[in-house]
N, C-alpha and C positions, 0 to 999 in steps of 0.2 A: 340772548335775551328773547325769549318766546312771549307774544302777546296773547293773553286769552281773555276771552269776552265772558262775563260773570254777570248774570242777571239775578237780581236780589228785589226783595220787599224792602222799600223804605222803612228806615227805623234803626234804633240804638243796637239791635241784634247784629248790625254789621260792624260793630266795634272791633273785634279783632281782625277784619279786613282793613279797617281804616288803620289801625296800629300797625300791621305788615307793610301798608303801604308807606306810611310817615316814618317808620323806623328803618326800612330799607329791607325787611325780611323777605319780601317777595324777591326783590331784585338779587339778594345774595344768593337765591337758589334758581337764578337766570330766569325769572318769570316777572312779566309785568301784566298787571291786572286793570282790566278796563270795565268799570261797572255800569250796568245799567238797571234803573229802578223799574218795576213792573207794576201795572196799575191793579193787576188781579192774577189768580192763579192760572186761569185759563190761557192769558197771554204768555205767561211765563212757560208752562208746560208744554203747549203747543209749538212754541217757537224753539224750545229746547229740543223737543222731538224732532223737529224738523231740521235741526242743524244751524240755526241761526245764532245761537249761542253755544259756548263751549261747556260752562259749568252752570248750574242753577244752586241756589241757596234756598231750599224750600222745606215745607213740612214732609215727614216721610210719608205720611198718609196720601199726599199727592202722587208720589211715585208708585206706592201700591194701587192707587184708583186707576191710573192710566195703564199700567203693566196688566192689571186684570180687566182691561176693556170696560171700566166703570168711571172714566173720566166725565167730566161735565159736558163735554162736547167730543164728537167722532174726531178721529185723526186720520188723515190720509196715509200717514207714513207708519210702519209697524213699530211700536216704542220699543226700545232695547236700554232703558234706563237702569241705573241701579245707584245705590247711595255707596259712597266711598269713604265717608268719615261722618261721625255724629256733629252736633253743633249746639243744642240746649235742651231743656226740658220742656220747652214749648212756651215757658213764661207766661201762662195763660191765665187770664182772671175774666170772670164776668160782670161787665160792668154796666150800669143802668143809670136813666136820667134821674135828677135829684128826686122826683115826684114818686119814683119806684123805689121804695124801701126794703120791700121783701119780695120773695118769689110769687107769693100768692098775689101781690099787687099787679102782676104781669097778666092776669088773665084777661083777654080780650084785647091785649096790647100787641104791639109788632116788635119783632128781634130782627137782626140781620145777621147775615152771613156772607162770605166772599162767594161761595158756590155750594150748592145744595148738597153735592155728592163728593166733596173733596175737602181737604184742610181741615179747619178746626169745627165744620159744623157738627160732627156726631159728637163731640165733647159738649157742645152746646145743648143738644138735644138730651144727651145723657144727664147732664147736670139739672136740667129741667125736670127731667122725670124724676131724678133722686130726690126732688124737693116738692113732689107732688103734683106735676103739671103734665098733662097729655099734649101731644101735638095739636090736636082740636081745641086746646085752650088759648093758643096764641098765632098770630099769623107771623110768616116768614118773608123775608125780602132779601134778595141779593144785593150787596152794596161794594162790592169789591174789596181790595186788601185792606190791611188793618188802618192805614192812614186815611183811606176813604171811610172806613166805618167810623173811625174816630171822628171825622169832620161832620159825617151824618149824624152821630149821636149827640155831639156838641149842638149841632143846629136843631136837635129834637125833632129830626124826621123819623126817628125809629126810638124805642123804649130801651132797648137792651142789646149788646152785642158782646162777643169775645173779642178782648184786647190782649196786646202783648206789651211786656215792658220795654220802654218806659210810657207807653200811653196810658196804661192803667194807673201809674203814678200820677200823670198828668190829669187823668180824669178825675181822680181821688183829691187833688190838689184844687180842683175847679169846682168842688161841689157835688161830683156825680158819685154814685154809691158803687163799691165794689162788694158784690153779694157774696162771691166765692172765688177760691183760687183753685184751679185743676190741680196743682200739685199737692194740696192738702186732702184732696180727696182720693187721688189716684197712687201717691207716693213716687211712682215712677210713671214717667210719660216720655217718649222721644218726639220732640219737636222738629227743630231745624236740623236739616243734614246737608251735608254736599252731595250733589247729584251730577251726574253726566250721562253719555251714552258709552255702552261697552264698546262699540266701534272707534269713537273718538279717543277712549282711554287706551284702547290696544295700539293705536297710531300715534299716540302721544304720552307714552308712558312716564318718560323722564319729566315732561313738563307737568302732568298730574301729580306726580310725587314732589315735585318742586313746590306746588302750590299748596300739598298739605304740609309740607315742611315749614313754609312761611306762615301758615296759619297758626301751626301748633307753635312756632316760636312766639308769635304775636300773644297767643294765650298765656304762654310761660311768663312774658314780661307782664301782661295784664295781672296775673295773680300774684307777682311780687308786689307786696305792699309799699315798698320803697317807691314803686311808680304810680301811686294812686293819683298824684296831684297832676301830673304830666298826662295820664290817662284820661283825667277828667278834661284837660286843655284839649286833647284829640277829640273826645265825644262832642263838646261843646263847638269846636271848629267845623264839624260836620254838621250840627244840628244847632246853629247858633241861636235859635228860639228857645232853647232849654236854658233855665235859670241854674245859678250854681247850686241851688239847694236840690233842685230836681237832678242835677247831674250825680250828686252826692248820694242820693237815694237810689239811682239807677246802678251806682257801682256797687251798693251794698246788696242789692238783689241780683244782680247779675253775675258779679265776680265772686262766686261762691260754688259750693259743690252742687246746690241746687238751682244753679243758673246756667252758666255756660259749661259744658262738659269738658273737664280737666283734659288736657292734651287731645281733644277732639274726638273722644272715645266714643263708640257706638253702644246705646244701651239696649240690651237685649230684652230686658225685662219691660222698659218703657215701649219698646217697639211690639211686644206682646200685647200690650194695654191697647195699642192703635189698632192692631189686628182684631181684638175682642171687639172694641167700639164698631169697627167697619162690619164684622160677622154680624152684629146686633142690628145695625140701624141701615147698612147697605142694603140696595135694592139692584137687581133680584139677590135673595138671599144667597150668601157662599160663605162655609166655613174656611177662615184663613188662620194658619196656625204657625207657619214656618218663617220666622222673621229673617233668615239667612236667606230666603229667596230674593230678597230685593236688596241685598248688600253683599259687597265683594271685599274682603279684608287684603287683598294683595297689595294694593297700592299704599294703603295706611301702613301696613307692616314695612314696607320699603322704606316709607317716610319715619317711621320709627327708628329703624336701623341708621338712617342717615341722619337724624336728629341726635341720636346718641354719640355719632361719630363727630358732629360739629354742632354742639347747642348754641346756635346763633343767639338764642333768644336771651341768653343770660349775659350777652356782652354790653349791652347797652343800658 
């Protein structure tokens, strides 16, 4: 049994990991996962690059940013990050305080991001531009990861931000407004991915394949409607503040073809959209056109063969 350290943003998008832990799918693949929540992308990426964590579940844009030397902060170690599997479509929504009912209402207001040069900031800038707002029309503040941004929005420290399911559902149920969902605009968008260092992957091939197998088995279990009620119990066990109603809404949004990526597949078209947005809004300007530069299929393909040989996800 190999213990691996995985750094994640807090939130319901960790559902497959919680299922894999609860149902024993990691253990069946000789892996034990130790989770650490991150306050923001800078902490996550810099510590992952420096080898303080083995795996990160993060936005593919974070990988691109640091590999292209465009991260939010300089790093002392040369990054060798790559994405080894997909996760979700970003599950992104632009949320605002109750008083802001339209994009036009944001003029002169403040929006928040995790970091100015990574994550979902470019999605926010693009949605605002598509709705008639220039960057000079609003103020931008850095406010940390999605949990921190939701807390800041809830306290009305900012007027709008990008939220990830289930925080958008929680915001909507609390009287906040959802002005737009990214997936409705883009059709394809690669959000969360599994990330590690090439050096660690090469030295721990079986462990990484085991992690992917366990994660995929959990997805297989989650997507089986027979398991819906138990899945919601697992979600609420890890997010005890979530009401049964919100948990059911989260299931409807996340456990489908436009939520979690079935089988943890990597979305090439979605990653192309990420590169397009970075090419447009990133500074200094650089055209990025090759999604596979940031992804290596080797370990995912090995896990696929292993899952087919022993489909543990269907056994429980």
